[in-house]
N, C-alpha and C positions, 0 to 999 in steps of 0.2 A: 504495498500500501504506499502511496507517497502524498504524500501531507504537507500542505502548507498554512502553517503558524502566522500569524503575525499578532508580535507583544513576544519582547523579553524579559516578562517584568515575573510573575508568580504563578499564574496560570500553563501558560504557556510552557517552560521551562519543562515544570513538573508532569505536563502533558507527554512533551516529549520523551524526558526521560522513561516513562513506563513504555512508551509505545515503542521505541528502539531496542526495548529489551525483541520484543516479538518481531525483529525483521523487519519493519516497518522503516522508509525512508522518510527521515523528515527535515525539511527547511523552518527556517524560522527567521522573519523577517523585523528590523529593529529599527524604527525611524531614528532615533538617537545614534551617533556615530559609536558612540561606546556604554558600556553597560551606566549608569546616574549614580554617581554614590550618595546624592538626597535620598532625602524621605525619613518621616517622623515612625515613632514606634507603633509595631504593630502588635497584634498575640497570635499564638498559635496554641489551640486548645483543641479538646475533645478529639472527635473521629482525623485532624488534620495531624495531631500528632503521632498516632499510630502510620499516618501513612510516610511523617520524615521516619519512623521506625522501619517501615519495612523500603524505604531508600536507602536509610543506613546513613542519614543525614543526622540524627537528633543530638549528636556530640557536637557536631558544628554549630547547629541554633543554640545549645549551652553556652559554648564559647566566647560565641559573638551576644551575650545576652548583655542588655543595659546598664548594667549595675544598680539598676532603682531597687532598693529597699522596701519603697510600698509608695502610696500616694497618704498626704497628711494634708486638709483643708487648716488654713490660715486664717490671721487677721491682716491688718492694713500694716501694722508692723511688723509683717514675717512672724509670728509665732505661731505654732500648731495649736490646733484645739481639736484635731478629730483624727489623728492615725488610723490608716489601716498598712501596716507592715504587710511582706509578703507571705504567705505562711505554703509551706511547701505542700502540696498537694488538694487545696483548698480553697474556697472561692471565698480567703475572706479578705480580699484586698479590689482594688479596680484598679492593682499592677499584675501581671499576670507573673509566674513562675519562668513563663517562657518570650518573656518580654523582647523584642529585636528590633533593631532599625530595617525598614524596608529596603533599604540598599544595600543593608548585607546579606538579608535574604536572598535577594534577586542574586548576589555575589555567591552562594554557596550554591543556590541552583542551576545557575550558568557552568562555575566550573565542576558541579558534578554531570556533565551534559557535554560540553565542549570539547572531548576529546574524543567522545561516540565516533566511529567511523559511520553512523549512518546519520548522525547529527551535523548538519549544517546551519550556522548561524551568516544572515549579510545585514548587516550593520548601513545604517544610514541609506535602509529599502524601506519600502514601504507597496501597499497594492495600490497601484495607481487608478486601474479600473478592474472590474470582475466581467469579462467581455462575455463568457457565455456559463449555465451552471443546467446539466440536463442532466440524464438517465445514464451518460459514458465518462463525464470529466466535469470539471468545473475549471477553467482556462480564467488566467489574469493576464496583465500585463502591468510589470511593477514598473516604478518612479526611474528605475534605470536603463526603461523602452523595453528590457526582455518580455517575450511573451510564453510563458509557462503553460501547462496541465499537470493538475494534481487528480489524487481520486476524494480528496477533501480539502477542505478551506477551513480556519478554525480561528474565530475572532478570539482574541487574547488580547486586544488592544485598549482594557481599559472602558469607564465612564463612559466617556465618549467616542467610540469607537465607530471609525472610519469605513471598516468593512459592514460594519452594520447599516449605517443610514446610506450605504448602496444595495446593500442586498436584501434590506426590509422596509416593508412599507410605512409611512410616517406611521400611520395609527396603531401601526403592531408593538410602540414602543410607548412606555407611557412614563413619564416624566412626574415622582412627586416630591412634592418640595417641603423639606421640613423645618423651613420658616426660621433657617441660621446658616451662621458663616463665621471659617474657622480658618484661620491665619497665620500660617505658620512656618520659624523661619529659623537658624541657627546664629549663635551668639559669643562673644568669648566667656568662658569661665572666670569666676572670679572667685577671690579665697574664698567668702563669704556663703557662697551657694555649695549645696550641698544632695545628697543622690537621692533623694527623696521625689517625687513628682509633687511639688507645691501648688493648691490650688486656691485662687484669691476669687473671691464673688465680692468683684465693686458693684453697685445699684446702678442701676438703667438697666437689667439685661447684659451687664458685660460680664466676663470672665477672663481673669491671664492664670495660665499656668508656665511655671519651669520645671523641667524634669530633665536628668543626665545622659550621657550618652558615652558608651567606652574610648572615647576618645579627645576626652580634657575639654569639648565643649558643650554651651547646653542650650537643648528646645526650646526652643519659645513659642507660646502661640496666646492668641487672645478669640475670643469667642462671641460674637456676637447677637441678640435674636430682635429685631427692628419692635419698638414698642406703637409704632402704628403705621397706618398706608404710607405717608410721605419718608419715611426712615426706609422699610422695605424697597419702593421707588428709588432711595440713593445709593441702597444698596448693590439693590441687582444690574440698575446702570454702572455702579465701579467693576461692578464685576467683569463686564463688557469694557471696560474703559483703560484696561493697562494698566501696569506697577506706577508710574505717577501718578494718576486719579486714585488710586487702591490706599499706595501709601497718604497722601492728602487726606484724605475721610479719615483713615487710622487716625492722624496727627486732632485730627478735628474732634473725633467720637470719644479719645483715650487719653486725650491732653491731662483731665481731670482725673481720672478713674484711681489714684493712688497706688499703694504699694511700691514695685518696679515700673510702672507704668512706661516713666519718662525713660529709663534706661534702653528698656527695648525698640521703644518708639525711636531714637537717635542711633539704635543699632541697625536701623532694620537698609538703612543703604547700601551699606559694606555687605549686605547677608548674600552670598553664593546660592543661596536656592528660599529665598520669598515667594509665595505660594498662596493664593485668596482662594480659598474654597467655598463653593453656594453646597451647603449640604441639601445633595438629593438621591433619592432611589431613583433606581431603572427598573421597570416589570413592565416584561413581555409578552403578549399573548401566545406565544410560541418561539423558543429559541431555537428551531432550526429552519430552511429551507434548502430543498435538495439539498447538494452537497455542502453548504454552508452553514456552519453551527457557530453559535456567541458561546464565550466560556468564564466563569469566575464572572469579573465588574459587567463586562459587556453584554451578559445576559441579566445581571438579578443583583447591581450594585447593591447592598443593602443598608451604608450607611457605616461611619466613624460611630451614629450613636450605638450600632446593637453591638459591636467589636469584635463582629464576625465574618468580614469581609475577607480577610487573608486565609484564615483556617478552610471559608466555604470553596475559596479558588483553588484551594490544596486539595478539598476533600472533590469537589468536581471533575479536577483534572483526571484523577484515580478513577473514578464512575466512570468518563466518557471510554476512559483510555479501553478499562476492562469490557464494557461493554462492545469494543470495537473487537476485541479477540476472540468475541465469541461468534463474532461471524463466518459461516462456510466460505469456501472458495464461490465464488460468481453473484458473493448477496450483494445487496445495494447497500451502502452506509447507511442509506434512511434509518434501518433498521435496528442499526446500534445509538442514534443520535433520538430516537423516539423512544426506548426505553432506558439511554442516560436520561431523560427529560422526565418521562413519569415514573423514573424510581426517584429522582433529587426535588422535583418540584415542589411534592408537600411540605419537605423538609425546609426546603428555600421560603415559601413563603410562611409560613410559621416561624420563622426568622427576621423577618423581613417587618413583623408585626411591633411599632413601637408603640409603649404607650401613651395615651392623650395627654400626660402630665409630665411625658420627657420631650424635648430637653428643660420645659419652662419652667421647672421647679429650679432647679440649678439656676437657674438669669432673672434673679428676686429687680424686682424694677423699682422697688420701695425699701427702708430700712427694716420696718416691720415683716415684710416677707420673706427679708432676709436672716434674721433675727428667728424666726419661725423655722427657717431648713434648717441652721447654724445647730440650736438647739436637738432636733431630727438626727442629724448626722451625727453629731458630738454621741448619741445616745448610741445610734447603730456601730460607733467603734466601740464603745465601751462592751457593749456584745460579742463582737468582734474578738474580745480578749479570752472568752470562756470559753477554755479547750474541748468540753465537752461537747459545749451545742456546735462549735466547730467540724467534728467529728459526725456532726448528724447532717450537716449538708453533702450535699453532694459532690464529689471531689471535681476540681477544676480539668484535670488531664487526666484521669487515672480511669474513668469511663467513656465510652463511645458516645458522642450527644447523635450519632445516626450509624447504622449498625452498618456497617461497608460488608458487601456482599465478595467473597474469594473468589477470585480469580485464578484460575488454573495457572497462567501463563505469569502470574507475578509472587508464587508461594516460592520458588526458587529462593535461596541463599542471598545476603546479597554480600556475601563475601568476595565476590567478581567485582565490587567497585573498588576501583584504584587506589589501594593504599597511602597515594600523594595526593590526593584531593584535600586533605585537613590542612595538611603545611599547603598546599597554593592556593586554597583557601583565605587560609590567615593570612598571607603575604602579600595577595591580589586585594581583599577587602583593606588591611590596613594602609595600604599605599595610596589606595584611590582616596579615603576621605586624608589620609595624609596630606592630600594634593590638594585639596579644595582649601 
């Protein structure tokens, strides 16, 4: 089987790893000229951890842990009042035991696949046009002018997938706005910074957070919920207006937010990874059409509010690969694509459910609402200290959240993974981060 994957983030390389074990020939297009070292924290949990174990990559994930000790809510002076330390094996903190930067995870997956003889990476390359998608093949023209045929085209190019836009009608893709914007960037670490995810609730529905990384810098984040329609319009316009417009809006909106707002605002211009993110979900009526299938965020971006996007991308890649391996000679890939969707869609739809009070509860508009939230979160922090109570909660990573089917082709030992992957990943990930 000849497979073209658009996107070298998380879902694409995971799919390639499993398909390559079955003899498939995979080409991966990536629009960037190299792997981007940027990205904020992501969790790997539930069934995705089982998939990473099958790939023999869990030790690398542990090695590139962000070093975050836990999450703590702080007051305007930076004093913590509700800490949630990481508790190994339990859901006792907003920080995962398997917390990793997205860029590091991508590098791990890239190094696990780039030397496989059946996998070819082509950077600075995109799908310019899907020429045909029929019973025999899917024909594409790449951005470098080549016309090629494949048995399957996988859109793993993220929430705003260009492949999806070409191949699926507009009415089949629903964008769900969650009424929140998050802005991320990296700043220099100062002596007084610590190894916790520090969360400060400013008034007027604003939040400021700082969290550590393993590279001696700090990951900053602002989040904002509009308090009225005029604000909502202004923030949506800024999302389309570019970096200069976005930073001007942040300076206006966060200048009086308190805590370390001034430090963060002063650091934006020098940041290599400033990212303005309108929090939205993607919901598709069907994930595939003919020989084209969407994977990960391209199919069902759940939003950072669920904390499950990365794990779902990993799990979905395993499932798609597994269903493809069940095809008999001469079978159309559509049989596997339908099986993949029918198996995973119910779990995805459940995971995309965001309670009506989220994220409002963590974005108080006034002092009274902030006080109520602070009292509640302080109480939860105290409960999290009770060990017997924590033992009654489900394990964060010890139990699969989605029952993974067993595919015969994938049950071989992971011992054939080259022993130098870990060393290469250490060197590559550290060097790329150090060069930013």
